[in-house]
GUZA-686638 format. One record per residue: x, y, z of N, C-alpha, C in turn; residue number from 1; residue in one letter. Coordinates in steps of 0.1 Angstrom, whole numbers. Layout:
N
<n_xx = X	n_yy = Y	n_zz = Z	ca_xx = X	ca_yy = Y	ca_zz = Z	c_xx = X	c_yy = Y	c_zz = Z	num = NUM	residuo = A>
...
This chain:
65
<n_xx = -199	n_yy = 360	n_zz = 292	ca_xx = -194	ca_yy = 374	ca_zz = 291	c_xx = -198	c_yy = 383	c_zz = 303	num = 1	residuo = X>
<n_xx = -210	n_yy = 380	n_zz = 308	ca_xx = -214	ca_yy = 388	ca_zz = 320	c_xx = -205	c_yy = 386	c_zz = 332	num = 2	residuo = X>
<n_xx = -200	n_yy = 374	n_zz = 333	ca_xx = -190	ca_yy = 371	ca_zz = 345	c_xx = -178	c_yy = 380	c_zz = 343	num = 3	residuo = X>
<n_xx = -173	n_yy = 381	n_zz = 331	ca_xx = -161	ca_yy = 389	ca_zz = 329	c_xx = -163	c_yy = 404	c_zz = 332	num = 4	residuo = X>
<n_xx = -175	n_yy = 409	n_zz = 328	ca_xx = -178	ca_yy = 423	ca_zz = 331	c_xx = -180	c_yy = 425	c_zz = 346	num = 5	residuo = X>
<n_xx = -185	n_yy = 415	n_zz = 353	ca_xx = -187	ca_yy = 416	ca_zz = 367	c_xx = -173	c_yy = 417	c_zz = 374	num = 6	residuo = X>
<n_xx = -164	n_yy = 408	n_zz = 370	ca_xx = -151	ca_yy = 408	ca_zz = 375	c_xx = -144	c_yy = 421	c_zz = 373	num = 7	residuo = X>
<n_xx = -144	n_yy = 426	n_zz = 361	ca_xx = -138	ca_yy = 439	ca_zz = 357	c_xx = -144	c_yy = 450	c_zz = 365	num = 8	residuo = X>
<n_xx = -157	n_yy = 450	n_zz = 367	ca_xx = -164	ca_yy = 460	ca_zz = 374	c_xx = -160	c_yy = 460	c_zz = 389	num = 9	residuo = X>
<n_xx = -159	n_yy = 448	n_zz = 395	ca_xx = -155	ca_yy = 447	ca_zz = 409	c_xx = -141	c_yy = 451	c_zz = 411	num = 10	residuo = X>
<n_xx = -132	n_yy = 448	n_zz = 401	ca_xx = -118	ca_yy = 452	ca_zz = 401	c_xx = -117	c_yy = 467	c_zz = 401	num = 11	residuo = X>
<n_xx = -124	n_yy = 473	n_zz = 392	ca_xx = -124	ca_yy = 488	ca_zz = 391	c_xx = -129	c_yy = 495	c_zz = 403	num = 12	residuo = X>
<n_xx = -140	n_yy = 490	n_zz = 409	ca_xx = -146	ca_yy = 495	ca_zz = 421	c_xx = -136	c_yy = 494	c_zz = 433	num = 13	residuo = X>
<n_xx = -129	n_yy = 482	n_zz = 433	ca_xx = -119	ca_yy = 480	ca_zz = 444	c_xx = -108	c_yy = 490	c_zz = 443	num = 14	residuo = X>
<n_xx = -102	n_yy = 493	n_zz = 431	ca_xx = -92	ca_yy = 502	ca_zz = 430	c_xx = -97	c_yy = 516	c_zz = 434	num = 15	residuo = X>
<n_xx = -108	n_yy = 520	n_zz = 430	ca_xx = -114	ca_yy = 533	ca_zz = 433	c_xx = -115	c_yy = 535	c_zz = 448	num = 16	residuo = X>
<n_xx = -121	n_yy = 525	n_zz = 455	ca_xx = -123	ca_yy = 525	ca_zz = 469	c_xx = -109	c_yy = 525	c_zz = 476	num = 17	residuo = X>
<n_xx = -100	n_yy = 517	n_zz = 472	ca_xx = -87	ca_yy = 517	ca_zz = 478	c_xx = -80	c_yy = 530	c_zz = 476	num = 18	residuo = X>
<n_xx = -81	n_yy = 536	n_zz = 464	ca_xx = -75	ca_yy = 549	ca_zz = 462	c_xx = -82	c_yy = 560	c_zz = 470	num = 19	residuo = X>
<n_xx = -95	n_yy = 559	n_zz = 471	ca_xx = -102	ca_yy = 569	ca_zz = 480	c_xx = -97	c_yy = 568	c_zz = 494	num = 20	residuo = X>
<n_xx = -95	n_yy = 556	n_zz = 499	ca_xx = -91	ca_yy = 555	ca_zz = 513	c_xx = -77	c_yy = 560	c_zz = 515	num = 21	residuo = X>
<n_xx = -68	n_yy = 558	n_zz = 505	ca_xx = -54	ca_yy = 563	ca_zz = 506	c_xx = -55	c_yy = 579	c_zz = 505	num = 22	residuo = X>
<n_xx = -63	n_yy = 584	n_zz = 496	ca_xx = -64	ca_yy = 598	ca_zz = 495	c_xx = -70	c_yy = 605	c_zz = 507	num = 23	residuo = X>
<n_xx = -80	n_yy = 599	n_zz = 513	ca_xx = -86	ca_yy = 604	ca_zz = 525	c_xx = -75	c_yy = 604	c_zz = 537	num = 24	residuo = X>
<n_xx = -67	n_yy = 594	n_zz = 538	ca_xx = -58	ca_yy = 593	ca_zz = 549	c_xx = -45	c_yy = 601	c_zz = 547	num = 25	residuo = X>
<n_xx = -40	n_yy = 602	n_zz = 534	ca_xx = -27	ca_yy = 607	ca_zz = 531	c_xx = -27	c_yy = 619	c_zz = 522	num = 26	residuo = X>
<n_xx = -38	n_yy = 621	n_zz = 515	ca_xx = -38	ca_yy = 632	ca_zz = 505	c_xx = -34	c_yy = 628	c_zz = 491	num = 27	residuo = X>
<n_xx = -29	n_yy = 616	n_zz = 489	ca_xx = -26	ca_yy = 611	ca_zz = 476	c_xx = -31	c_yy = 597	c_zz = 474	num = 28	residuo = X>
<n_xx = -33	n_yy = 593	n_zz = 461	ca_xx = -39	ca_yy = 580	ca_zz = 458	c_xx = -31	c_yy = 568	c_zz = 460	num = 29	residuo = X>
<n_xx = -36	n_yy = 557	n_zz = 457	ca_xx = -31	ca_yy = 544	ca_zz = 460	c_xx = -17	c_yy = 542	c_zz = 454	num = 30	residuo = X>
<n_xx = -15	n_yy = 546	n_zz = 441	ca_xx = -2	ca_yy = 543	ca_zz = 434	c_xx = 9	c_yy = 552	c_zz = 439	num = 31	residuo = X>
<n_xx = 7	n_yy = 561	n_zz = 448	ca_xx = 18	ca_yy = 569	ca_zz = 454	c_xx = 23	c_yy = 561	c_zz = 466	num = 32	residuo = X>
<n_xx = 16	n_yy = 551	n_zz = 470	ca_xx = 20	ca_yy = 543	ca_zz = 482	c_xx = 24	c_yy = 528	c_zz = 479	num = 33	residuo = X>
<n_xx = 17	n_yy = 522	n_zz = 470	ca_xx = 20	ca_yy = 508	ca_zz = 467	c_xx = 20	c_yy = 506	c_zz = 452	num = 34	residuo = X>
<n_xx = 27	n_yy = 495	n_zz = 448	ca_xx = 28	ca_yy = 492	ca_zz = 433	c_xx = 15	c_yy = 485	c_zz = 428	num = 35	residuo = X>
<n_xx = 14	n_yy = 485	n_zz = 415	ca_xx = 3	ca_yy = 478	ca_zz = 409	c_xx = 3	c_yy = 463	c_zz = 413	num = 36	residuo = X>
<n_xx = 14	n_yy = 457	n_zz = 415	ca_xx = 15	ca_yy = 443	ca_zz = 419	c_xx = 9	c_yy = 442	c_zz = 433	num = 37	residuo = X>
<n_xx = 12	n_yy = 452	n_zz = 442	ca_xx = 6	ca_yy = 452	ca_zz = 456	c_xx = -9	c_yy = 453	c_zz = 455	num = 38	residuo = X>
<n_xx = -14	n_yy = 462	n_zz = 446	ca_xx = -28	ca_yy = 463	ca_zz = 444	c_xx = -35	c_yy = 450	c_zz = 440	num = 39	residuo = X>
<n_xx = -28	n_yy = 443	n_zz = 431	ca_xx = -34	ca_yy = 430	ca_zz = 427	c_xx = -34	c_yy = 420	c_zz = 438	num = 40	residuo = X>
<n_xx = -23	n_yy = 420	n_zz = 446	ca_xx = -23	ca_yy = 411	ca_zz = 458	c_xx = -33	c_yy = 415	c_zz = 468	num = 41	residuo = X>
<n_xx = -35	n_yy = 428	n_zz = 470	ca_xx = -46	ca_yy = 433	ca_zz = 479	c_xx = -60	c_yy = 428	c_zz = 474	num = 42	residuo = X>
<n_xx = -62	n_yy = 429	n_zz = 461	ca_xx = -75	ca_yy = 424	ca_zz = 456	c_xx = -77	c_yy = 409	c_zz = 458	num = 43	residuo = X>
<n_xx = -66	n_yy = 402	n_zz = 456	ca_xx = -67	ca_yy = 387	ca_zz = 459	c_xx = -70	c_yy = 385	c_zz = 474	num = 44	residuo = X>
<n_xx = -64	n_yy = 392	n_zz = 483	ca_xx = -67	ca_yy = 391	ca_zz = 497	c_xx = -81	c_yy = 395	c_zz = 500	num = 45	residuo = X>
<n_xx = -86	n_yy = 405	n_zz = 493	ca_xx = -100	ca_yy = 409	ca_zz = 495	c_xx = -110	c_yy = 398	c_zz = 491	num = 46	residuo = X>
<n_xx = -106	n_yy = 391	n_zz = 480	ca_xx = -115	ca_yy = 381	ca_zz = 475	c_xx = -116	c_yy = 369	c_zz = 485	num = 47	residuo = X>
<n_xx = -105	n_yy = 366	n_zz = 492	ca_xx = -105	ca_yy = 356	ca_zz = 502	c_xx = -112	c_yy = 360	c_zz = 515	num = 48	residuo = X>
<n_xx = -111	n_yy = 373	n_zz = 518	ca_xx = -117	ca_yy = 378	ca_zz = 530	c_xx = -132	c_yy = 381	c_zz = 528	num = 49	residuo = X>
<n_xx = -139	n_yy = 379	n_zz = 538	ca_xx = -154	ca_yy = 381	ca_zz = 537	c_xx = -159	c_yy = 394	c_zz = 542	num = 50	residuo = X>
<n_xx = -149	n_yy = 404	n_zz = 544	ca_xx = -153	ca_yy = 417	ca_zz = 548	c_xx = -158	c_yy = 425	c_zz = 537	num = 51	residuo = X>
<n_xx = -167	n_yy = 435	n_zz = 539	ca_xx = -171	ca_yy = 444	ca_zz = 529	c_xx = -159	c_yy = 451	c_zz = 523	num = 52	residuo = X>
<n_xx = -160	n_yy = 455	n_zz = 510	ca_xx = -149	ca_yy = 461	ca_zz = 503	c_xx = -143	c_yy = 473	c_zz = 510	num = 53	residuo = X>
<n_xx = -152	n_yy = 482	n_zz = 514	ca_xx = -148	ca_yy = 495	ca_zz = 520	c_xx = -141	c_yy = 492	c_zz = 534	num = 54	residuo = X>
<n_xx = -145	n_yy = 483	n_zz = 541	ca_xx = -139	ca_yy = 479	ca_zz = 554	c_xx = -125	c_yy = 473	c_zz = 551	num = 55	residuo = X>
<n_xx = -124	n_yy = 464	n_zz = 542	ca_xx = -112	ca_yy = 458	ca_zz = 538	c_xx = -102	c_yy = 469	c_zz = 534	num = 56	residuo = X>
<n_xx = -106	n_yy = 478	n_zz = 525	ca_xx = -97	ca_yy = 489	ca_zz = 521	c_xx = -92	c_yy = 497	c_zz = 532	num = 57	residuo = X>
<n_xx = -101	n_yy = 501	n_zz = 541	ca_xx = -98	ca_yy = 509	ca_zz = 553	c_xx = -87	c_yy = 502	c_zz = 561	num = 58	residuo = X>
<n_xx = -89	n_yy = 490	n_zz = 564	ca_xx = -79	ca_yy = 482	ca_zz = 572	c_xx = -66	c_yy = 481	c_zz = 564	num = 59	residuo = X>
<n_xx = -67	n_yy = 478	n_zz = 551	ca_xx = -55	ca_yy = 477	ca_zz = 543	c_xx = -47	c_yy = 490	c_zz = 544	num = 60	residuo = X>
<n_xx = -53	n_yy = 501	n_zz = 542	ca_xx = -46	ca_yy = 514	ca_zz = 542	c_xx = -40	c_yy = 517	c_zz = 556	num = 61	residuo = X>
<n_xx = -48	n_yy = 514	n_zz = 566	ca_xx = -43	ca_yy = 516	ca_zz = 580	c_xx = -30	c_yy = 508	c_zz = 582	num = 62	residuo = X>
<n_xx = -29	n_yy = 496	n_zz = 576	ca_xx = -17	ca_yy = 488	ca_zz = 578	c_xx = -5	c_yy = 492	c_zz = 569	num = 63	residuo = X>
<n_xx = -8	n_yy = 500	n_zz = 559	ca_xx = 2	ca_yy = 504	ca_zz = 550	c_xx = 6	c_yy = 519	c_zz = 550	num = 64	residuo = X>
<n_xx = 1	n_yy = 526	n_zz = 559	ca_xx = 4	ca_yy = 541	ca_zz = 560	c_xx = 12	c_yy = 543	c_zz = 573	num = 65	residuo = X>
């Protein structure tokens, strides 16, 4: 059960950070720019990548704005 909570927590934090980065760069959140499927794919990319979450999100936003 703790593993499920950890995954959900990481997912939630990822969306918040990604949305923060989009908001900082463009003035609107993540879902104004990409679909929920894109967010899921970005999360999968993040899991494979060894970069810190904030750095990954910043680079992702830079590539999509």
